N, C-alpha and C positions, 0 to 999 in steps of 0.2 A: 886752470879751468876758470871760465867766466862765472862771475857771481850773479847768476840769474836763476829763475825758476823754470827755465826752458829745458827741453831735452838737449843735452850736450853731445855734440858730435866730436869725437876725439881722434878719429882715424879715417883714412880712405875707406877702409872696410866698413866702418859704421856708416859713413856717408852713403856708400853703395847699398847697404842693407836698408837704410832709411828710405831711399828712393824706390827700392824694390817692393817694400812693404806698404807704401803709402802712395795713393794716387796724386794727392795735392800736398806739396811741401814748400814751406818758406824757410830758408836758412839765412840767418844774419851772421856774417863773418866779420868779426871786429875785435875791439879791445874794450876795456872798461873806461872809455873816454867820453867827453862831452857830446860828441856827435853820435855815438853808439848807444849810450844808456837810454835816451828817449825812445829809440827804436825797440830795444829789448823790452822796455816797460809797456809800450803799445802792443807788442806781440803777446806779452803775458796777459794783458787785458782781453785781447781778441781771441785767445784760446777758448774761452767760454762761449763766445759768439759764433765762431767758425769751427764747429766740431768736425767738419769734413776736411780740415786742413791740419797738417802736422807742422807745428812751429818748433824750430830748433836753432841753436847757436853753434858757432865754431870759432875757436880762437884764431885770429888772423896770423899770428906769429908761429904757430906750430908748422912743422914741415909738411904734414899731410893736408894743410889748408890749401896747398897748391891745386887741389881738385876744384877749388873755387877761384883762387887768384889767377890761374892759368886758363880759365874759360875764355873763349873768343869774345863773349859778351862783356867780359870784365877787363879786357886788356887795356882799354883807354882810361879806366877809372883811376882817379888820383886821391879821392877822399874816402875815408872810412865812415861807416861800414860798407862792405859789399853785401848786398841783399839779393839773393837769387830765388826765383820762384820756379818750381818744377811741376809739370803735369805729366804723369805717366813716365817719369824719369827723364824727361826732356825739358830744357830750359825754355820757359815761355816769356820770361821778363827778368831783367837784372837792373838794379839801381845802385847808386853809390851816394854817400853822404847822408845827412839827416833827412828823414822823411816824416811828415806829419801823419797822424792817424787817418786823416781824410785821403791822403795820397796812397797810403797802404791799403785801406779798404777799397779804394777805387780799383787798384790792381787785383786784389783778391776777388772782388765781384766780377771783374772783366774776365779773368782767366779761370776762376774756380766756381763761379756762381755765387749768388747771395745766399746767406744762411736763412 
């Protein structure tokens, strides 16, 4: 399990439930590495500002993470983390590698609306 204060997605079933129960979801699929940790930290900060978005993490190396790794939007990604933004259960944006707070908030505002 990742050492973050985010909601942990541990299985395909939990991934599916999360998408069914939340209109706006941001999932960061990665490891506890130097490109991932800043994204987790930013997500933890943004949870208080974007109450209408569910923020979660998923370990890249677990078998069930294939629900993210095998997305068409992620097939060409080579750097961790894989970050996927869902609106009503559908992928609206996917990014890879480190993202700044500004890059993340721009995507959140564009796809989920400003808080």
